[in-house]
C-alpha positions in Angstrom: -23.7 16.9 21.8 -25.3 16.5 18.4 -23.4 15.9 15.1 -24.3 16.2 11.5 -22.5 14.5 8.6 -21.5 11.0 7.6 -23.0 7.9 9.2 -20.7 6.9 12.0 -19.8 3.7 13.9 -19.9 3.1 17.6 -16.7 2.6 19.4 -16.7 -1.1 20.1 -14.7 -2.9 22.8 -12.5 -4.5 20.2 -11.8 -1.2 18.5 -10.8 0.4 21.8 -8.6 -2.5 22.6 -6.7 -2.2 19.3 -6.4 1.6 19.7 -4.9 1.2 23.2 -2.5 -1.4 22.0 -1.3 0.9 19.3 -0.8 3.8 21.7 1.2 1.5 23.9 3.3 -0.1 21.2 3.9 3.0 18.9 6.6 5.6 19.3 4.8 8.9 20.0 6.4 12.4 19.7 4.8 15.4 21.4 5.2 18.2 18.8 3.6 21.3 20.4 0.9 22.5 22.8 -0.9 25.7 21.9 -3.6 28.0 23.4 -5.9 30.3 21.6 -8.8 32.6 22.6 -11.5 32.8 20.0 -14.4 35.1 19.6 -17.6 35.0 17.5 -16.2 37.7 15.1 -12.7 36.1 15.0 -13.2 32.3 14.6 -10.7 29.7 13.4 -11.6 28.7 9.9 -10.4 26.0 7.6 -7.2 25.3 9.5 -5.4 22.3 8.0 -3.9 20.2 10.8 -0.2 19.7 10.3 -0.2 16.5 12.4 -2.5 14.6 14.7 -4.1 16.7 17.4 -6.4 16.7 20.4 -8.5 19.9 20.7 -10.0 20.9 24.0 -12.6 23.8 24.0 -14.0 25.5 27.1 -16.0 28.5 28.1 -18.9 28.6 25.7 -20.8 26.9 23.0 -19.2 26.5 19.6 -19.6 24.9 16.2 -16.6 22.6 15.7 -16.1 21.2 12.2 -13.7 18.4 11.3 -13.5 17.7 7.6 -17.1 19.0 7.1 -18.4 17.0 10.0 -20.1 19.4 12.4 -20.2 19.1 16.2 -22.1 21.5 18.4 -20.2 21.6 21.6 -21.3 22.8 25.0 -19.2 24.5 27.6 -16.6 21.8 27.2 -15.6 19.6 24.3 -12.8 17.2 23.4 -12.0 16.5 19.7 -9.4 14.6 17.8 -8.3 14.5 14.2 -5.4 13.3 12.1 -2.9 15.0 9.8 -4.5 16.9 7.0 -7.9 17.3 8.7 -9.6 20.6 8.1 -10.6 22.2 11.4 -13.0 25.1 12.0 -14.0 26.5 15.4 -16.7 29.1 15.5 -17.8 30.4 19.0 -21.6 31.0 19.1 -22.2 33.7 21.6 -19.1 34.4 23.7 -15.4 34.2 23.6 -13.9 30.7 24.3 -10.6 29.2 25.0 -9.0 26.4 22.9 -6.1 24.2 23.6 -4.4 22.1 20.8 -2.1 19.2 21.6 0.0 18.3 18.5 1.6 14.9 18.4 2.9 12.5 15.9 2.9 8.7 15.8 6.2 7.7 14.2 6.1 5.2 11.3 6.7 1.7 12.6 9.8 -0.1 11.3 9.2 -2.8 8.8 10.0 -5.5 11.4 7.3 -4.3 13.8 4.7 -6.3 11.9 2.5 -6.4 15.0 2.0 -2.7 14.7 1.4 -2.8 10.9 -1.1 -5.6 11.3 -3.1 -3.6 13.9 -2.9 -0.5 11.8 -4.5 -2.4 9.0 -7.5 -2.9 11.2 -7.7 0.5 12.9 -5.6 3.7 13.0 -6.4 5.7 16.2 -4.0 8.5 15.2 -6.2 9.6 12.3 -9.7 9.0 13.8 -12.1 11.9 13.9 -14.3 12.1 17.0 -15.7 14.6 19.4 -17.6 14.3 22.7 -18.5 16.2 25.8 -16.3 14.9 28.7 -18.0 13.4 31.6 -15.3 14.9 33.9 -14.4 18.2 32.1 -12.4 19.6 35.1 -10.0 16.6 34.9 -9.3 17.4 31.2 -9.0 21.1 31.9 -6.4 20.5 34.7 -4.4 18.0 32.6 -4.3 20.1 29.5 -3.5 23.3 31.3 -0.7 21.5 33.1 0.5 20.0 29.8 0.5 23.5 28.2 2.5 25.0 31.1 5.0 22.2 31.3 5.6 22.1 27.5 6.2 25.8 27.1 8.8 26.4 29.9 11.5 25.0 27.5 13.0 22.8 30.3 13.7 19.3 29.1 12.6 17.7 32.4 9.3 19.5 32.3 8.7 18.6 28.6 9.3 14.9 29.6 6.6 15.4 32.2 4.3 17.0 29.6 4.6 13.8 27.5 3.6 11.8 30.5 0.5 14.0 30.9 -0.4 13.3 27.2 -0.5 9.6 28.0 -2.7 10.3 31.1 -5.0 12.3 28.8 -5.2 9.4 26.3 -5.9 7.0 29.1 -8.9 9.1 30.3 -10.2 9.5 26.7 -10.3 5.8 26.1 -11.9 5.1 29.5 -14.7 7.5 28.5 -15.0 5.9 25.1 -15.2 2.4 26.7 -18.1 3.4 29.0 -19.9 5.8 26.8 -21.8 5.9 23.5 -19.3 8.1 21.6 -19.5 7.8 17.9 -16.5 7.4 15.6 -16.3 9.3 12.3 -14.0 8.0 9.7 -12.5 10.4 7.1 -13.6 9.8 3.6 -10.2 9.4 2.0 -11.6 7.6 -1.1 -13.6 10.7 -2.0 -10.5 12.8 -1.5 -8.6 10.7 -3.9 -11.4 10.7 -6.5 -11.8 14.5 -6.3 -8.1 15.0 -6.7 -7.8 12.7 -9.7 -10.9 14.2 -11.3 -9.4 17.7 -11.0 -5.8 16.8 -11.9 -6.1 14.0 -14.4 -4.5 16.1 -17.2 -1.3 16.5 -15.1 1.4 13.9 -14.4 -0.2 12.6 -11.2 1.9 11.0 -8.5 -0.4 8.8 -6.5 2.3 8.2 -4.0 2.6 11.9 -3.3 -1.1 12.1 -2.9 -1.1 9.2 -0.4 1.7 10.9 1.5 -0.5 13.9 2.1 -3.2 11.7 3.7 -2.9 10.4 7.2 -3.5 6.8 6.2 -1.4 3.8 5.2 -1.1 2.8 1.6 -2.4 -0.7 2.2 -5.5 0.6 4.0 -6.2 3.2 1.4 -5.8 0.7 -1.4 -8.2 -1.6 0.3 -10.8 1.2 0.9 -10.6 2.4 -2.6 -10.9 -1.0 -4.2 -13.8 -1.9 -2.0 -15.8 1.1 -2.9 -14.8 1.7 -6.6 -14.1 -1.9 -7.5 -10.9 -0.8 -9.2 -7.3 0.4 -8.5 -6.2 4.1 -8.3 -4.4 3.7 -11.7 -7.4 2.2 -13.4 -9.6 5.0 -12.1 -7.2 7.5 -13.4 -6.8 5.8 -16.8 -10.6 5.6 -17.3 -11.0 9.2 -16.3 -8.3 10.2 -18.9 -9.9 8.0 -21.6 -13.3 9.6 -21.0 -11.8 13.1 -21.4 -10.0 12.0 -24.6 -13.3 10.7 -26.0 -14.8 14.1 -25.4 -11.9 15.9 -27.1 -12.0 13.5 -30.1 -15.7 14.1 -30.5 -15.9 17.8 -30.0 -12.6 19.2 -31.2 -10.3 18.9 -34.2 -7.2 18.5 -32.1 -4.6 15.9 -33.2 -4.2 12.7 -31.4 -0.9 13.9 -30.0 -2.6 17.1 -28.7 -5.4 15.1 -27.1 -2.8 12.8 -25.5 -1.0 15.8 -23.9 -4.2 17.5 -22.9 -5.5 14.4 -21.1 -2.3 13.5 -19.1 -1.2 10.5 -21.2 2.1 12.2 -22.0 2.4 10.9 -25.5 0.4 9.5 -28.4 1.6 6.0 -27.9 0.3 5.8 -24.4 -3.0 7.2 -25.4 -3.3 4.6 -28.3 -2.4 1.8 -25.8 -5.0 2.9 -23.2 -7.7 3.6 -25.7 -7.4 0.2 -27.2 -7.5 -1.4 -23.7 -10.6 0.4 -22.5 -12.5 1.3 -25.8 -11.3 -1.6 -27.9 -10.4 0.7 -30.8 -7.8 3.3 -31.7 -8.6 7.0 -31.1 -8.7 7.5 -34.9 -11.3 4.7 -35.3 -13.3 6.2 -32.4 -13.3 9.6 -34.0 -14.5 8.2 -37.3 -17.2 6.1 -35.7 -18.5 9.2 -33.9 -18.6 11.2 -37.1 -20.4 8.5 -39.0 -23.1 8.2 -36.3 -23.4 11.8 -35.4 -26.9 13.4 -35.0 -26.7 16.7 -36.7 -29.2 19.3 -35.9 -29.5 21.9 -38.7 -32.0 24.4 -40.1 -34.0 23.4 -43.2 -37.2 24.7 -44.8 -39.3 23.5 -41.8 -40.8 26.2 -39.7 -39.3 26.6 -36.3 -40.5 28.1 -33.0 -38.3 30.5 -31.2 -35.8 29.5 -28.5 -37.1 28.6 -25.1 -35.2 28.3 -21.9 -33.7 25.0 -23.0 -32.9 25.7 -26.7 -34.4 25.8 -30.1 -37.9 24.1 -30.1 -38.7 21.5 -32.7 -35.3 21.7 -34.4 -35.2 19.6 -37.6 -33.2 16.5 -37.1 -31.0 15.5 -40.0 -29.3 12.0 -39.9 -26.3 12.8 -42.0 -22.8 11.6 -42.6 -20.8 14.6 -41.4 -18.3 15.6 -44.1 -19.3 12.6 -46.1 -22.6 14.3 -46.9 -20.9 15.9 -49.9 -21.7 12.7 -51.7 -25.5 13.4 -51.3 -27.6 10.3 -51.2 -25.9 7.0 -50.9 -25.0 5.7 -54.3 -23.1 2.6 -53.4 -21.4 0.9 -50.5 -18.2 1.0 -52.4 -18.2 4.8 -52.5 -18.9 5.1 -48.8 -16.2 2.6 -47.9 -13.6 4.4 -50.0 -14.6 7.7 -48.4 -14.3 6.2 -44.9 -10.8 4.8 -45.7 -9.7 8.1 -47.1 -10.9 10.0 -44.0 -9.2 7.5 -41.7 -5.9 8.0 -43.5 -6.3 11.8 -43.3 -7.0 11.7 -39.6 -4.0 9.4 -39.0 -1.8 11.8 -41.0 -3.0 14.8 -38.9 -2.2 13.0 -35.7 1.4 12.5 -36.6 3.9 13.7 -34.1 6.4 14.7 -36.8 7.2 18.5 -36.8 5.6 20.6 -39.5 8.1 21.3 -42.3 7.5 22.3 -45.9 10.7 20.9 -47.2 10.5 17.7 -49.1 13.2 16.0 -47.0 11.1 16.4 -43.8 7.9 14.8 -45.3 7.5 11.1 -45.2 6.8 9.3 -48.5 3.1 8.6 -49.2 3.7 4.9 -49.1 5.4 5.2 -45.7 2.5 7.3 -44.3 -0.1 4.7 -45.5 1.9 1.9 -43.9 2.0 3.7 -40.6 -1.7 4.4 -40.7 -2.4 0.8 -41.4 -0.3 -0.3 -38.4 -2.1 2.2 -36.1 -5.5 1.0 -37.1 -4.7 -2.7 -36.9 -7.0 -4.6 -34.4 -5.5 -5.3 -31.0 -2.7 -7.6 -32.3 -2.1 -11.2 -31.6 1.6 -10.4 -31.2 1.0 -8.3 -28.0 -1.2 -10.9 -26.6 1.4 -13.6 -27.2 4.1 -11.6 -25.4 2.1 -10.5 -22.3 -0.5 -11.8 -19.9 -2.8 -10.1 -17.4 -2.2 -10.8 -13.7 -4.7 -10.0 -11.0 -3.2 -8.3 -7.9 -4.5 -6.4 -4.9 -3.6 -3.2 -6.8 -5.7 -4.2 -9.9 -4.9 -6.1 -13.1 -1.3 -5.7 -14.4 -0.1 -6.6 -17.8 3.3 -8.5 -17.5 5.7 -10.1 -20.0 4.9 -13.8 -20.6 8.6 -14.6 -20.2 10.4 -11.8 -18.2 14.2 -11.9 -18.7 15.3 -9.1 -16.4 13.5 -9.0 -13.0 14.1 -6.4 -10.2 12.9 -7.8 -6.9 12.2 -5.4 -4.0 10.8 -7.5 -1.2 13.8 -7.8 1.0 15.5 -11.2 1.5 12.5 -13.1 0.1 13.8 -13.3 -3.4 13.7 -17.1 -3.0 10.0 -17.0 -3.8 10.8 -16.6 -7.5 14.3 -18.3 -7.9 12.7 -21.8 -8.1 11.0 -20.8 -11.3 14.5 -20.3 -12.9 14.0 -16.6 -13.7 16.9 -14.1 -14.0 17.1 -11.5 -11.3 19.1 -8.4 -12.2 18.4 -6.3 -9.1 17.4 -6.6 -5.4 17.1 -4.1 -2.6 19.7 -3.8 0.2 18.0 -6.4 2.3 18.1 -9.0 -0.5 21.8 -8.9 -1.1 22.6 -12.6 -2.0 26.2 -12.2 -1.0 25.0 -12.2 2.7 23.3 -15.6 2.3 24.9 -18.7 3.9 26.9 -21.0 1.8 24.3 -23.7 1.8 21.8 -21.2 0.2 24.4 -20.0 -2.4 25.2 -23.5 -3.5 21.5 -24.3 -4.2 20.3 -21.0 -5.6 23.3 -18.7 -6.3 23.3 -19.4 -10.0 20.1 -17.5 -10.4 21.4 -14.3 -8.9 24.9 -14.1 -10.4 25.8 -10.6 -11.2 22.7 -9.2 -9.5 22.9 -5.5 -8.5 21.9 -4.2 -5.1 19.8 -1.0 -5.4 17.7 0.8 -2.8 14.0 0.5 -3.5 13.7 4.3 -3.6 16.5 4.8 -6.2 14.3 5.0 -9.3 17.1 6.0 -11.5 19.2 3.0 -10.3 16.3 0.7 -11.0 15.8 2.2 -14.4 19.5 1.7 -15.3 19.0 -2.1 -14.8 16.5 -2.1 -17.7 14.0 -4.5 -16.0 11.1 -5.9 -17.9 9.3 -6.8 -14.6 9.5 -5.3 -11.1 8.2 -7.2 -8.1 7.5 -5.5 -4.7 5.1 -5.6 -1.7 3.3 -3.0 0.3 5.3 -3.9 3.3 8.8 -3.7 1.8 8.8 -1.4 -1.2 9.9 2.2 -0.6 8.5 3.3 -4.0 4.9 3.0 -5.1 3.6 0.7 -7.8 2.7 3.9 -9.8 6.3 5.1 -9.6 7.8 1.8 -10.5 5.2 1.1 -13.1 6.6 4.0 -15.2 9.9 2.0 -15.4 8.5 -1.5 -16.1 5.3 -3.5 -15.4 5.1 -3.8 -11.6 3.3 -6.3 -9.4 3.0 -6.1 -5.6 2.2 -9.3 -3.7 1.7 -10.4 -0.1 5.0 -12.0 0.9 3.3 -13.1 4.2 0.7 -15.2 2.5 1.1 -19.0 2.8 3.8 -20.7 0.8 1.2 -22.5 -1.3 -0.5 -19.2 -2.1 2.7 -17.5 -3.1 3.9 -20.3 -5.3 0.6 -20.5 -7.0 0.6 -16.8 -7.6 4.0 -16.8 -9.2 3.1 -19.9 -11.2 0.4 -17.6 -12.8 2.8 -14.7 -13.2 5.4 -16.7 -15.1 2.9 -19.0 -16.9 4.2 -22.0 -15.0 1.3 -23.5 -13.0 2.6 -27.0 -13.3 6.0 -25.9 -11.9 4.3 -24.3 -9.0 2.5 -27.5 -8.2 5.8 -29.4 -8.4 7.5 -27.0 -6.0 4.7 -27.2 -3.5 4.7 -31.0 -3.6 8.5 -31.1 -3.3 8.4 -28.8 -0.3 5.7 -30.7 1.5 7.5 -34.0 0.9 10.8 -32.5 2.3 8.9 -31.1 5.3 7.4 -34.5 6.1 10.9 -36.1 5.9 12.3 -33.5 8.3 9.4 -34.1 10.7 10.2 -37.8 10.6 13.8 -37.2 11.5 12.7 -35.2 14.6 10.3 -37.9 15.6 13.0 -40.6 15.4 15.2 -38.5 17.7 12.2 -37.9 20.1 12.4 -34.2 19.5 9.0 -33.7 18.0 7.4 -33.4 21.4 9.9 -31.0 22.9 9.0 -27.4 23.6 10.9 -24.8 21.6 10.8 -21.0 21.6 12.0 -19.0 18.6 13.4 -15.6 19.5 14.2 -12.9 16.9 16.4 -9.9 17.7 16.1 -6.4 16.2 18.7 -3.7 15.5 18.6 -2.4 19.0 19.4 -5.8 20.4 16.1 -6.4 22.2 14.8 -10.0 21.7 11.2 -10.7 20.7 8.8 -13.5 20.2 7.3 -14.1 16.8 3.6 -13.6 17.3 2.3 -15.8 14.5 3.1 -19.4 13.6 3.3 -18.7 9.9 6.8 -17.2 10.2 9.7 -19.5 9.4 9.7 -23.3 9.6 9.7 -24.2 13.2 6.0 -24.2 14.2 4.3 -24.4 10.8 6.3 -26.9 8.8 8.0 -29.0 11.5 4.9 -29.0 13.7 6.9 -28.2 16.9 5.2 -26.4 19.8 6.0 -23.7 22.2 5.5 -23.6 26.0 1.9 -23.2 27.0 2.3 -19.6 28.2 3.9 -18.6 24.9 1.1 -20.4 23.0 -1.6 -18.6 24.9 -0.1 -15.1 24.8 1.5 -15.0 21.4 -0.2 -17.6 19.2 -3.8 -17.2 20.0 -5.2 -15.6 16.9 -8.6 -15.1 18.4 -7.2 -12.7 21.0 -6.1 -9.3 19.4 -3.7 -8.8 22.3 -1.6 -11.8 21.2 -1.8 -11.5 17.4 1.1 -9.8 15.7 4.2 -10.4 13.7 6.6 -9.5 16.4 6.4 -8.7 20.2 9.5 -7.5 22.0 10.4 -8.9 25.5 12.7 -7.4 28.0 15.5 -9.6 29.1 14.6 -8.9 32.7 11.3 -10.9 32.3 12.3 -13.3 29.6 12.5 -16.1 32.1 8.8 -16.0 32.5 8.4 -17.2 28.9 11.5 -19.4 28.5 11.7 -21.4 31.7 9.5 -24.1 30.3 11.4 -24.3 27.0 13.4 -27.4 26.2 15.1 -25.7 23.2 15.8 -22.0 22.3 16.5 -20.8 18.8 17.6 -17.2 18.7 18.3 -15.3 15.4 19.7 -11.8 15.6 19.9 -9.0 13.0 23.6 -8.7 13.7 26.1 -10.2 11.4 28.0 -12.4 13.9 26.3 -15.1 16.0 29.4 -15.4 18.2 29.0 -11.7 19.2 25.4 -12.4 20.2 26.6 -15.4 22.3 29.2 -13.1 24.0 26.5 -10.5 24.8 24.1 -13.0 26.2 26.7 -14.7 28.3 27.0 -11.6 30.4 23.2 -11.6 31.3 22.6 -13.5 34.5 18.9 -14.1 33.8 19.8 -15.7 30.4 22.4 -18.0 32.0 19.8 -19.2 34.5 17.4 -20.5 31.9 17.2 -24.4 31.9 17.7 -24.7 28.2 20.8 -22.5 28.4 22.2 -24.5 31.3 21.7 -27.7 29.3 23.3 -26.3 26.2 20.2 -26.6 24.1 20.5 -23.2 22.4 21.0 -22.4 18.8 22.2 -18.9 17.8 22.0 -17.4 14.3 22.9 -14.2 12.6 21.2 -12.1 9.9 23.0 -14.1 7.1 21.2 -17.3 8.1 17.9 -18.4 6.7 16.0 -19.6 9.7 13.9 -16.4 10.1 13.3 -16.0 6.4 10.0 -16.8 4.9 10.7 -17.4 1.2 10.6 -20.7 -0.5 14.4 -21.0 -1.2 15.4 -20.2 2.4 12.8 -22.5 4.0 13.8 -25.5 1.8 17.4 -24.9 2.9 16.5 -24.5 6.5 14.6 -27.7 6.6 18.0 -29.5 6.3 20.3 -27.1 8.2 17.9 -26.5 11.1 16.9 -30.1 11.7 20.6 -31.1 11.5 21.4 -28.5 14.1 18.6 -29.8 16.3 20.0 -33.3 16.1 23.4 -32.1 17.3 21.9 -30.6 20.6 22.5 -32.5 23.8 18.8 -33.1 24.2 18.8 -35.2 21.0 21.5 -37.5 22.2 19.9 -38.6 25.4 
């Protein structure tokens, strides 16, 4: 099978491994199975896939196109594409049969960070590829059986159909593993650019645009920034500014009219963006263009007729636009006066005040001149004193130097900013400070007094809090930076970065780098003191396993050591099997934020544990203890028999990653460890 189009990458063993893991770990819904008969004079053209699909063709040669990538299939072909992919199937010389298997990979919950981390590397549910099966009869049998089972409308048969889908996927990746099939990645960056280029004059919702594409926000942000060296919003702003420059140069539209025509919404926004990207106001730019304009006019020189390009040998007149009424330059004073007069005239024309002939509706001349002087003032020192530019993964963001009203939308990690003494007026539902333990409230509660709990998608509720800064993250926030940025300056950060990186970042955001260094030093000192307490009790060498529950009650192992304080800060270790299978960062099979484990096999991982710490998403640790007491396998674990188990609820801070929670847990968790029977031997 030959293919024309973009340069592609080979399927590597690592890519196949990641794809298979995601198929295994993700929740897959079978949507529909369809069958079509196509003929040369009745092809399928420009069909937009409503969801992810496998396409199987049989019976004749065909040209199959996925997002303008052409495949010439033989008698049998297997293809795959994600939601939004444009599909065309054109039979060459005879009728052919086509099967479509529509499925959907459900969005992983926020706590399934193992899935999110893998998806950041590769998303098999949106990949475009096509190949000629080595065993076409196998695929034909499985897909025909899948079609029949799905369409009988009997639940048991439809369950069987979903099983056949997994068998199909298994065979696909076996072929990819042993073959030389090439992978085609959709060009989402180009799609974003084309959309912005065509719709910059509208009120563009970048989040809505991303929702139409089968790719995660974090992946798309990374791809766009890597290729364009700028964020979505910066690209859109620059596109609008370029359009505004053309209108200012070639039309007599007012500044307000230009602002509306280029998607800025109002004159103030245009003025702000123009000064940011062009270093002058729109009025100053228009005047500069007029003063330097090359005017081609007819004079007494003889001219040749027009050719296919234009008038040949046109006389070139270097003039002053409308200032040419003064003839030859008589003095610099006259030109300066004329320029100032024209600037005032342009500023007056760009006013947003409604036209009215009554004297009461017209501003006084002195007031008009004052406004003009303010609009042409160089980029002021006052603005620079009140704001600073912060570099984020989404691009540079201008934030207040001293924010007074912060809305924080990164779950229960609000403790990353509380040590800087900033006032938080709003948090999302996961950050409700009333659900924090008393030890946390005593140390940090004064910074969140009166804070309002507002869902991250409730833009009106967030706006009502009148924030001057919004903080979110790609993992937690349910609204995009563009949506939130319309309310107040918005920065997204990586809450899973190291503690030192996060504190340093917020030190820059708040203009408090020295305070950030103090906080880091204070935490490191406290961690060393906690480790010394464990050493004195001979607990530092004991094996500990940290379990974390989820809403469904299924326990899981944290798949990376950076979560919480146990392994990273206190330097404790897990049993060898847990270390090898869950903490080995070089092995993709073991790397992830969270890995669920069935209680039936939990003994395999916990039999060698001296201590077990189990934190559940429920609100009552006693209820968790009651549930576990009824599980025979749990009761047989050596650590449970010895009483070396600590159970926590969602309101505790042990599983939280933010600075405030960790500095509290250093005391509370170590104190709890010292109360265990194993510490008193």
